PDB file with one MODEL, atoms N, CA, C and O in Angstrom:
MODEL        1
ATOM      1  N   UNK A   1       3.751   5.072   4.868  1.00  0.00           N
ATOM      2  CA  UNK A   1       2.979   4.131   3.812  1.00  0.00           C
ATOM      3  C   UNK A   1       1.298   4.001   4.334  1.00  0.00           C
ATOM      4  O   UNK A   1       1.223   3.776   5.542  1.00  0.00           O
ATOM      5  N   UNK A   2       0.409   4.071   3.864  1.00  0.00           N
ATOM      6  CA  UNK A   2      -1.140   4.074   4.602  1.00  0.00           C
ATOM      7  C   UNK A   2      -1.109   2.345   4.913  1.00  0.00           C
ATOM      8  O   UNK A   2      -0.526   1.388   4.403  1.00  0.00           O
ATOM      9  N   UNK A   3      -1.922   2.509   5.860  1.00  0.00           N
ATOM     10  CA  UNK A   3      -2.180   1.042   6.132  1.00  0.00           C
ATOM     11  C   UNK A   3      -3.129   0.252   5.309  1.00  0.00           C
ATOM     12  O   UNK A   3      -2.875  -0.928   5.552  1.00  0.00           O
ATOM     13  N   UNK A   4      -4.045   0.328   4.501  1.00  0.00           N
ATOM     14  CA  UNK A   4      -4.779   0.182   3.143  1.00  0.00           C
ATOM     15  C   UNK A   4      -4.152  -0.483   2.343  1.00  0.00           C
ATOM     16  O   UNK A   4      -4.285  -1.645   1.961  1.00  0.00           O
ATOM     17  N   UNK A   5      -2.907   0.912   1.904  1.00  0.00           N
ATOM     18  CA  UNK A   5      -2.158   0.418   0.695  1.00  0.00           C
ATOM     19  C   UNK A   5      -0.599  -0.791   1.118  1.00  0.00           C
ATOM     20  O   UNK A   5      -0.104  -1.524   0.262  1.00  0.00           O
ATOM     21  N   UNK A   6      -0.245  -0.738   2.147  1.00  0.00           N
ATOM     22  CA  UNK A   6       0.910  -1.389   2.511  1.00  0.00           C
ATOM     23  C   UNK A   6      -0.517  -3.230   2.900  1.00  0.00           C
ATOM     24  O   UNK A   6      -0.296  -4.218   2.200  1.00  0.00           O
ATOM     25  N   UNK A   7      -1.535  -3.301   3.801  1.00  0.00           N
ATOM     26  CA  UNK A   7      -2.279  -4.435   3.770  1.00  0.00           C
ATOM     27  C   UNK A   7      -2.549  -5.008   1.778  1.00  0.00           C
ATOM     28  O   UNK A   7      -2.492  -6.205   1.495  1.00  0.00           O
ATOM     29  N   UNK A   8      -2.710  -4.359   1.120  1.00  0.00           N
ATOM     30  CA  UNK A   8      -3.148  -4.772  -0.257  1.00  0.00           C
ATOM     31  C   UNK A   8      -1.330  -5.194  -0.857  1.00  0.00           C
ATOM     32  O   UNK A   8      -1.170  -6.137  -1.632  1.00  0.00           O
ATOM     33  N   UNK A   9      -0.355  -4.513  -0.453  1.00  0.00           N
ATOM     34  CA  UNK A   9       0.629  -4.790  -1.032  1.00  0.00           C
ATOM     35  C   UNK A   9       1.349  -6.183  -0.083  1.00  0.00           C
ATOM     36  O   UNK A   9       2.297  -6.789  -0.582  1.00  0.00           O
ATOM     37  N   UNK A  10       0.985  -6.455   0.829  1.00  0.00           N
ATOM     38  CA  UNK A  10       1.261  -7.815   1.863  1.00  0.00           C
ATOM     39  C   UNK A  10       0.117  -8.913   1.438  1.00  0.00           C
ATOM     40  O   UNK A  10       0.444 -10.078   1.665  1.00  0.00           O
ATOM     41  N   UNK A  11      -1.099  -8.723   0.891  1.00  0.00           N
ATOM     42  CA  UNK A  11      -1.676  -9.618   0.636  1.00  0.00           C
ATOM     43  C   UNK A  11      -1.715 -10.308  -1.214  1.00  0.00           C
ATOM     44  O   UNK A  11      -2.580 -11.011  -1.735  1.00  0.00           O
ATOM     45  N   UNK A  12      -0.546  -9.807  -1.756  1.00  0.00           N
ATOM     46  CA  UNK A  12       0.006 -10.019  -2.827  1.00  0.00           C
ATOM     47  C   UNK A  12       1.309 -10.977  -2.764  1.00  0.00           C
ATOM     48  O   UNK A  12       1.732 -11.524  -3.783  1.00  0.00           O
ATOM     49  N   UNK A  13       1.834 -11.120  -1.669  1.00  0.00           N
ATOM     50  CA  UNK A  13       2.812 -11.014  -1.142  1.00  0.00           C
ATOM     51  C   UNK A  13       2.922 -13.409  -1.230  1.00  0.00           C
ATOM     52  O   UNK A  13       1.861 -13.931  -0.886  1.00  0.00           O
ATOM     53  N   UNK A  14       3.817 -14.196  -1.546  1.00  0.00           N
ATOM     54  CA  UNK A  14       3.878 -15.331  -1.315  1.00  0.00           C
ATOM     55  C   UNK A  14       4.151 -15.565  -0.030  1.00  0.00           C
ATOM     56  O   UNK A  14       4.504 -14.585   0.626  1.00  0.00           O
ATOM     57  N   UNK A  15       4.080 -16.641   0.531  1.00  0.00           N
ATOM     58  CA  UNK A  15       4.188 -17.197   2.081  1.00  0.00           C
ATOM     59  C   UNK A  15       6.062 -16.861   2.146  1.00  0.00           C
ATOM     60  O   UNK A  15       6.668 -16.151   2.948  1.00  0.00           O
ATOM     61  N   UNK A  16       6.439 -17.428   1.336  1.00  0.00           N
ATOM     62  CA  UNK A  16       8.025 -16.985   1.425  1.00  0.00           C
ATOM     63  C   UNK A  16       8.372 -15.297   1.971  1.00  0.00           C
ATOM     64  O   UNK A  16       9.018 -14.580   2.735  1.00  0.00           O
ATOM     65  N   UNK A  17       7.632 -15.354   1.178  1.00  0.00           N
ATOM     66  CA  UNK A  17       7.957 -13.457   0.936  1.00  0.00           C
ATOM     67  C   UNK A  17       7.152 -12.903   2.115  1.00  0.00           C
ATOM     68  O   UNK A  17       7.401 -11.700   2.192  1.00  0.00           O
ATOM     69  N   UNK A  18       6.176 -13.335   3.190  1.00  0.00           N
ATOM     70  CA  UNK A  18       6.127 -12.906   4.171  1.00  0.00           C
ATOM     71  C   UNK A  18       6.504 -13.160   5.155  1.00  0.00           C
ATOM     72  O   UNK A  18       6.321 -12.391   6.099  1.00  0.00           O
ATOM     73  N   UNK A  19       7.077 -14.170   5.274  1.00  0.00           N
ATOM     74  CA  UNK A  19       7.769 -15.271   6.337  1.00  0.00           C
ATOM     75  C   UNK A  19       9.011 -14.249   6.304  1.00  0.00           C
ATOM     76  O   UNK A  19       9.635 -13.973   7.329  1.00  0.00           O
ATOM     77  N   UNK A  20       9.311 -13.726   5.072  1.00  0.00           N
ATOM     78  CA  UNK A  20      11.008 -12.633   4.879  1.00  0.00           C
ATOM     79  C   UNK A  20      10.288 -11.438   5.887  1.00  0.00           C
ATOM     80  O   UNK A  20      10.757 -10.988   6.933  1.00  0.00           O
ATOM     81  N   UNK A  21       9.461 -11.208   5.463  1.00  0.00           N
ATOM     82  CA  UNK A  21       8.912  -9.854   6.175  1.00  0.00           C
ATOM     83  C   UNK A  21       9.116  -9.546   7.468  1.00  0.00           C
ATOM     84  O   UNK A  21       9.562  -8.550   8.037  1.00  0.00           O
ATOM     85  N   UNK A  22       8.548 -10.983   7.960  1.00  0.00           N
ATOM     86  CA  UNK A  22       8.130 -11.311   9.440  1.00  0.00           C
ATOM     87  C   UNK A  22       9.582 -11.194  10.127  1.00  0.00           C
ATOM     88  O   UNK A  22       9.688 -10.626  11.215  1.00  0.00           O
ATOM     89  N   UNK A  23      10.659 -11.724   9.492  1.00  0.00           N
ATOM     90  CA  UNK A  23      11.992 -12.095  10.173  1.00  0.00           C
ATOM     91  C   UNK A  23      12.303 -10.180  10.182  1.00  0.00           C
ATOM     92  O   UNK A  23      12.375  -9.492  11.200  1.00  0.00           O
ATOM     93  N   UNK A  24      12.421  -9.750   8.932  1.00  0.00           N
ATOM     94  CA  UNK A  24      12.692  -8.444   8.907  1.00  0.00           C
ATOM     95  C   UNK A  24      12.081  -7.804  10.486  1.00  0.00           C
ATOM     96  O   UNK A  24      12.642  -7.353  11.485  1.00  0.00           O
ATOM     97  N   UNK A  25      11.049  -7.974  10.203  1.00  0.00           N
ATOM     98  CA  UNK A  25      10.030  -7.003  11.167  1.00  0.00           C
ATOM     99  C   UNK A  25      10.519  -7.435  12.688  1.00  0.00           C
ATOM    100  O   UNK A  25      10.323  -6.799  13.724  1.00  0.00           O
ATOM    101  N   UNK A  26      11.234  -8.741  12.523  1.00  0.00           N
ATOM    102  CA  UNK A  26      10.988  -9.310  14.132  1.00  0.00           C
ATOM    103  C   UNK A  26      12.817  -8.270  14.623  1.00  0.00           C
ATOM    104  O   UNK A  26      13.279  -7.909  15.706  1.00  0.00           O
ATOM    105  N   UNK A  27      13.298  -8.151  13.255  1.00  0.00           N
ATOM    106  CA  UNK A  27      14.803  -7.667  14.212  1.00  0.00           C
ATOM    107  C   UNK A  27      14.766  -6.352  14.338  1.00  0.00           C
ATOM    108  O   UNK A  27      15.438  -5.636  15.081  1.00  0.00           O
ATOM    109  N   UNK A  28      13.503  -5.916  13.158  1.00  0.00           N
ATOM    110  CA  UNK A  28      14.005  -4.610  13.484  1.00  0.00           C
ATOM    111  C   UNK A  28      13.105  -3.925  15.072  1.00  0.00           C
ATOM    112  O   UNK A  28      13.420  -2.909  15.692  1.00  0.00           O
ATOM    113  N   UNK A  29      12.001  -4.850  15.367  1.00  0.00           N
ATOM    114  CA  UNK A  29      11.413  -4.953  16.504  1.00  0.00           C
ATOM    115  C   UNK A  29      12.524  -5.085  18.168  1.00  0.00           C
ATOM    116  O   UNK A  29      12.333  -4.486  19.226  1.00  0.00           O
ATOM    117  N   UNK A  30      13.593  -6.042  17.838  1.00  0.00           N
ATOM    118  CA  UNK A  30      14.339  -6.436  18.556  1.00  0.00           C
ATOM    119  C   UNK A  30      15.859  -4.711  19.044  1.00  0.00           C
ATOM    120  O   UNK A  30      16.530  -4.220  19.952  1.00  0.00           O
ATOM    121  N   UNK A  31      15.499  -4.586  17.558  1.00  0.00           N
ATOM    122  CA  UNK A  31      16.716  -3.592  17.585  1.00  0.00           C
ATOM    123  C   UNK A  31      16.339  -2.159  18.572  1.00  0.00           C
ATOM    124  O   UNK A  31      16.906  -1.591  19.506  1.00  0.00           O
ATOM    125  N   UNK A  32      14.587  -1.860  17.507  1.00  0.00           N
ATOM    126  CA  UNK A  32      13.920  -1.087  18.768  1.00  0.00           C
ATOM    127  C   UNK A  32      13.986  -1.529  20.313  1.00  0.00           C
ATOM    128  O   UNK A  32      14.695  -0.766  20.970  1.00  0.00           O
ATOM    129  N   UNK A  33      13.437  -2.542  21.017  1.00  0.00           N
ATOM    130  CA  UNK A  33      13.193  -2.824  22.126  1.00  0.00           C
ATOM    131  C   UNK A  33      14.833  -2.342  22.538  1.00  0.00           C
ATOM    132  O   UNK A  33      14.922  -1.437  23.367  1.00  0.00           O
ATOM    133  N   UNK A  34      16.035  -2.889  22.013  1.00  0.00           N
ATOM    134  CA  UNK A  34      17.825  -2.236  22.560  1.00  0.00           C
ATOM    135  C   UNK A  34      17.736  -1.081  23.137  1.00  0.00           C
ATOM    136  O   UNK A  34      17.859  -0.712  24.306  1.00  0.00           O
ATOM    137  N   UNK A  35      17.326  -0.152  21.391  1.00  0.00           N
ATOM    138  CA  UNK A  35      17.238   1.537  21.373  1.00  0.00           C
ATOM    139  C   UNK A  35      16.544   1.806  22.334  1.00  0.00           C
ATOM    140  O   UNK A  35      16.993   2.828  22.853  1.00  0.00           O
ATOM    141  N   UNK A  36      15.482   1.350  22.976  1.00  0.00           N
ATOM    142  CA  UNK A  36      14.895   2.093  24.399  1.00  0.00           C
ATOM    143  C   UNK A  36      15.570   1.572  25.769  1.00  0.00           C
ATOM    144  O   UNK A  36      15.629   2.220  26.814  1.00  0.00           O
ATOM    145  N   UNK A  37      16.002   0.442  25.582  1.00  0.00           N
ATOM    146  CA  UNK A  37      16.569  -0.240  27.127  1.00  0.00           C
ATOM    147  C   UNK A  37      17.728   0.551  27.171  1.00  0.00           C
ATOM    148  O   UNK A  37      18.016   0.735  28.354  1.00  0.00           O
ATOM    149  N   UNK A  38      18.603   1.157  26.337  1.00  0.00           N
ATOM    150  CA  UNK A  38      19.755   1.578  26.406  1.00  0.00           C
ATOM    151  C   UNK A  38      19.556   3.528  25.812  1.00  0.00           C
ATOM    152  O   UNK A  38      20.455   4.234  25.355  1.00  0.00           O
ATOM    153  N   UNK A  39      18.148   3.902  26.040  1.00  0.00           N
ATOM    154  CA  UNK A  39      17.881   5.430  26.136  1.00  0.00           C
ATOM    155  C   UNK A  39      18.178   6.446  24.979  1.00  0.00           C
ATOM    156  O   UNK A  39      18.535   7.625  24.991  1.00  0.00           O
ATOM    157  N   UNK A  40      17.828   5.327  23.715  1.00  0.00           N
ATOM    158  CA  UNK A  40      18.630   6.082  22.636  1.00  0.00           C
ATOM    159  C   UNK A  40      17.601   5.939  21.587  1.00  0.00           C
ATOM    160  O   UNK A  40      17.829   6.057  20.383  1.00  0.00           O
ATOM    161  N   UNK A  41      16.063   5.588  22.299  1.00  0.00           N
ATOM    162  CA  UNK A  41      15.099   5.447  20.736  1.00  0.00           C
ATOM    163  C   UNK A  41      14.697   6.834  20.817  1.00  0.00           C
ATOM    164  O   UNK A  41      14.534   7.449  21.871  1.00  0.00           O
ATOM    165  N   UNK A  42      14.464   7.538  19.030  1.00  0.00           N
ATOM    166  CA  UNK A  42      13.647   8.426  19.103  1.00  0.00           C
ATOM    167  C   UNK A  42      12.574   8.681  19.055  1.00  0.00           C
ATOM    168  O   UNK A  42      11.925   9.582  19.586  1.00  0.00           O
ATOM    169  N   UNK A  43      12.159   7.411  18.012  1.00  0.00           N
ATOM    170  CA  UNK A  43      10.093   7.421  17.699  1.00  0.00           C
ATOM    171  C   UNK A  43       9.698   6.451  18.261  1.00  0.00           C
ATOM    172  O   UNK A  43       9.741   5.369  17.676  1.00  0.00           O
ATOM    173  N   UNK A  44       9.235   6.546  19.462  1.00  0.00           N
ATOM    174  CA  UNK A  44       8.780   5.467  20.296  1.00  0.00           C
ATOM    175  C   UNK A  44       7.297   4.737  19.403  1.00  0.00           C
ATOM    176  O   UNK A  44       6.882   3.600  19.627  1.00  0.00           O
ATOM    177  N   UNK A  45       6.826   5.481  18.625  1.00  0.00           N
ATOM    178  CA  UNK A  45       5.671   5.216  18.063  1.00  0.00           C
ATOM    179  C   UNK A  45       6.199   4.255  16.825  1.00  0.00           C
ATOM    180  O   UNK A  45       5.298   4.585  16.054  1.00  0.00           O
ATOM    181  N   UNK A  46       6.522   3.866  16.506  1.00  0.00           N
ATOM    182  CA  UNK A  46       7.550   2.561  15.568  1.00  0.00           C
ATOM    183  C   UNK A  46       7.719   1.950  16.150  1.00  0.00           C
ATOM    184  O   UNK A  46       8.274   1.114  15.438  1.00  0.00           O
ATOM    185  N   UNK A  47       7.694   1.290  17.756  1.00  0.00           N
ATOM    186  CA  UNK A  47       7.643   0.167  17.945  1.00  0.00           C
ATOM    187  C   UNK A  47       6.079  -0.692  18.013  1.00  0.00           C
ATOM    188  O   UNK A  47       5.851  -1.891  18.173  1.00  0.00           O
ATOM    189  N   UNK A  48       5.126   0.509  17.811  1.00  0.00           N
ATOM    190  CA  UNK A  48       3.605  -0.126  18.102  1.00  0.00           C
ATOM    191  C   UNK A  48       3.953   0.076  16.440  1.00  0.00           C
ATOM    192  O   UNK A  48       4.214  -1.049  16.014  1.00  0.00           O
ATOM    193  N   UNK A  49       4.027   0.790  15.658  1.00  0.00           N
ATOM    194  CA  UNK A  49       3.730   0.444  14.225  1.00  0.00           C
ATOM    195  C   UNK A  49       4.550  -1.181  13.768  1.00  0.00           C
ATOM    196  O   UNK A  49       4.081  -1.949  12.928  1.00  0.00           O
ATOM    197  N   UNK A  50       5.699  -1.398  14.466  1.00  0.00           N
ATOM    198  CA  UNK A  50       6.286  -2.105  14.006  1.00  0.00           C
ATOM    199  C   UNK A  50       5.485  -4.092  14.822  1.00  0.00           C
ATOM    200  O   UNK A  50       5.508  -5.191  14.268  1.00  0.00           O
ATOM    201  N   UNK A  51       4.882  -3.680  16.316  1.00  0.00           N
ATOM    202  CA  UNK A  51       4.223  -5.366  16.379  1.00  0.00           C
ATOM    203  C   UNK A  51       2.650  -5.130  15.940  1.00  0.00           C
ATOM    204  O   UNK A  51       1.871  -6.040  16.222  1.00  0.00           O
ATOM    205  N   UNK A  52       2.011  -3.676  15.102  1.00  0.00           N
ATOM    206  CA  UNK A  52       1.185  -4.327  14.234  1.00  0.00           C
ATOM    207  C   UNK A  52       1.249  -4.703  13.190  1.00  0.00           C
ATOM    208  O   UNK A  52       0.393  -5.503  12.812  1.00  0.00           O
ATOM    209  N   UNK A  53       2.452  -4.209  12.166  1.00  0.00           N
ATOM    210  CA  UNK A  53       2.932  -5.072  10.896  1.00  0.00           C
ATOM    211  C   UNK A  53       3.271  -6.360  11.498  1.00  0.00           C
ATOM    212  O   UNK A  53       2.689  -7.105  10.709  1.00  0.00           O
ATOM    213  N   UNK A  54       3.641  -6.880  12.082  1.00  0.00           N
ATOM    214  CA  UNK A  54       3.887  -8.194  12.564  1.00  0.00           C
ATOM    215  C   UNK A  54       2.297  -8.910  12.518  1.00  0.00           C
ATOM    216  O   UNK A  54       2.007  -9.691  11.612  1.00  0.00           O
ATOM    217  N   UNK A  55       1.459  -8.596  13.446  1.00  0.00           N
ATOM    218  CA  UNK A  55      -0.095  -9.364  13.129  1.00  0.00           C
ATOM    219  C   UNK A  55      -0.230  -9.289  12.588  1.00  0.00           C
ATOM    220  O   UNK A  55      -0.546 -10.414  12.201  1.00  0.00           O
ATOM    221  N   UNK A  56      -0.347  -8.455  11.597  1.00  0.00           N
ATOM    222  CA  UNK A  56      -0.987  -7.870  10.209  1.00  0.00           C
ATOM    223  C   UNK A  56      -0.212  -9.237   9.360  1.00  0.00           C
ATOM    224  O   UNK A  56      -0.652 -10.233   8.784  1.00  0.00           O
ATOM    225  N   UNK A  57       0.507  -8.949   9.500  1.00  0.00           N
ATOM    226  CA  UNK A  57       1.288 -10.441   8.513  1.00  0.00           C
ATOM    227  C   UNK A  57       0.701 -11.641   8.934  1.00  0.00           C
ATOM    228  O   UNK A  57       0.037 -12.318   8.149  1.00  0.00           O
ATOM    229  N   UNK A  58       0.913 -12.022  10.287  1.00  0.00           N
ATOM    230  CA  UNK A  58       0.774 -12.855  10.576  1.00  0.00           C
ATOM    231  C   UNK A  58      -1.345 -13.219  10.657  1.00  0.00           C
ATOM    232  O   UNK A  58      -1.586 -14.301  11.192  1.00  0.00           O
ATOM    233  N   UNK A  59      -2.116 -12.739  10.376  1.00  0.00           N
ATOM    234  CA  UNK A  59      -2.938 -12.738  10.106  1.00  0.00           C
ATOM    235  C   UNK A  59      -3.590 -13.081   8.524  1.00  0.00           C
ATOM    236  O   UNK A  59      -4.528 -13.796   8.170  1.00  0.00           O
ATOM    237  N   UNK A  60      -2.662 -12.251   7.798  1.00  0.00           N
ATOM    238  CA  UNK A  60      -3.103 -12.681   6.387  1.00  0.00           C
ATOM    239  C   UNK A  60      -2.805 -14.120   6.386  1.00  0.00           C
ATOM    240  O   UNK A  60      -3.747 -14.911   6.331  1.00  0.00           O
ATOM    241  N   UNK A  61      -1.576 -14.548   6.443  1.00  0.00           N
ATOM    242  CA  UNK A  61      -0.817 -15.643   6.254  1.00  0.00           C
ATOM    243  C   UNK A  61      -1.747 -16.767   6.588  1.00  0.00           C
ATOM    244  O   UNK A  61      -1.638 -17.841   5.997  1.00  0.00           O
ATOM    245  N   UNK A  62      -2.916 -16.518   7.770  1.00  0.00           N
ATOM    246  CA  UNK A  62      -3.578 -17.032   8.771  1.00  0.00           C
ATOM    247  C   UNK A  62      -4.726 -17.290   7.523  1.00  0.00           C
ATOM    248  O   UNK A  62      -5.022 -18.393   7.065  1.00  0.00           O
ATOM    249  N   UNK A  63      -5.175 -16.244   7.188  1.00  0.00           N
ATOM    250  CA  UNK A  63      -6.159 -16.448   6.494  1.00  0.00           C
ATOM    251  C   UNK A  63      -5.925 -16.949   4.866  1.00  0.00           C
ATOM    252  O   UNK A  63      -6.807 -17.031   4.011  1.00  0.00           O
ATOM    253  N   UNK A  64      -4.486 -17.254   4.703  1.00  0.00           N
ATOM    254  CA  UNK A  64      -4.228 -17.751   3.362  1.00  0.00           C
ATOM    255  C   UNK A  64      -3.911 -18.748   3.118  1.00  0.00           C
ATOM    256  O   UNK A  64      -3.701 -19.163   1.977  1.00  0.00           O
ATOM    257  N   UNK A  65      -3.730 -19.773   4.819  1.00  0.00           N
ATOM    258  CA  UNK A  65      -3.728 -21.190   4.748  1.00  0.00           C
ATOM    259  C   UNK A  65      -5.576 -21.582   4.734  1.00  0.00           C
ATOM    260  O   UNK A  65      -6.158 -22.513   4.178  1.00  0.00           O
ATOM    261  N   UNK A  66      -5.982 -20.738   5.364  1.00  0.00           N
ATOM    262  CA  UNK A  66      -7.327 -21.250   5.703  1.00  0.00           C
ATOM    263  C   UNK A  66      -8.527 -21.530   4.316  1.00  0.00           C
ATOM    264  O   UNK A  66      -9.492 -22.285   4.196  1.00  0.00           O
ATOM    265  N   UNK A  67      -7.915 -20.552   3.454  1.00  0.00           N
ATOM    266  CA  UNK A  67      -8.517 -20.236   1.887  1.00  0.00           C
ATOM    267  C   UNK A  67      -7.692 -21.614   1.323  1.00  0.00           C
ATOM    268  O   UNK A  67      -8.228 -22.306   0.458  1.00  0.00           O
ATOM    269  N   UNK A  68      -6.474 -21.935   1.817  1.00  0.00           N
ATOM    270  CA  UNK A  68      -6.214 -22.603   0.885  1.00  0.00           C
ATOM    271  C   UNK A  68      -6.254 -23.982   1.215  1.00  0.00           C
ATOM    272  O   UNK A  68      -5.872 -24.769   0.348  1.00  0.00           O
ATOM    273  N   UNK A  69      -6.591 -24.360   2.157  1.00  0.00           N
ATOM    274  CA  UNK A  69      -7.377 -25.873   3.029  1.00  0.00           C
ATOM    275  C   UNK A  69      -8.815 -26.105   2.429  1.00  0.00           C
ATOM    276  O   UNK A  69      -9.270 -27.207   2.123  1.00  0.00           O
ATOM    277  N   UNK A  70      -9.632 -24.567   2.278  1.00  0.00           N
ATOM    278  CA  UNK A  70     -11.211 -24.973   1.655  1.00  0.00           C
ATOM    279  C   UNK A  70     -11.076 -25.175   0.738  1.00  0.00           C
ATOM    280  O   UNK A  70     -11.674 -26.182   0.359  1.00  0.00           O
ATOM    281  N   UNK A  71     -10.148 -24.358  -0.419  1.00  0.00           N
ATOM    282  CA  UNK A  71     -10.180 -24.585  -2.011  1.00  0.00           C
ATOM    283  C   UNK A  71      -9.629 -24.996  -2.312  1.00  0.00           C
ATOM    284  O   UNK A  71      -9.605 -25.201  -3.525  1.00  0.00           O
TER     285      UNK A  71
ENDMDL
END
């Protein structure tokens, strides 16, 4: 999925949905780290994607929090 499309999908999610998505990505990140440590990781680029997706979601959560505090 393209990044711009992914971000637009994330922006319409509720706070609970975003939190669930972060939880899912953290689990995936753990599994990827475990696979890397055991030498079973095939798609090494996925580690970077997951890390950036987590950061993206946290940024969106923070922006929503700031917008709610202002408005």
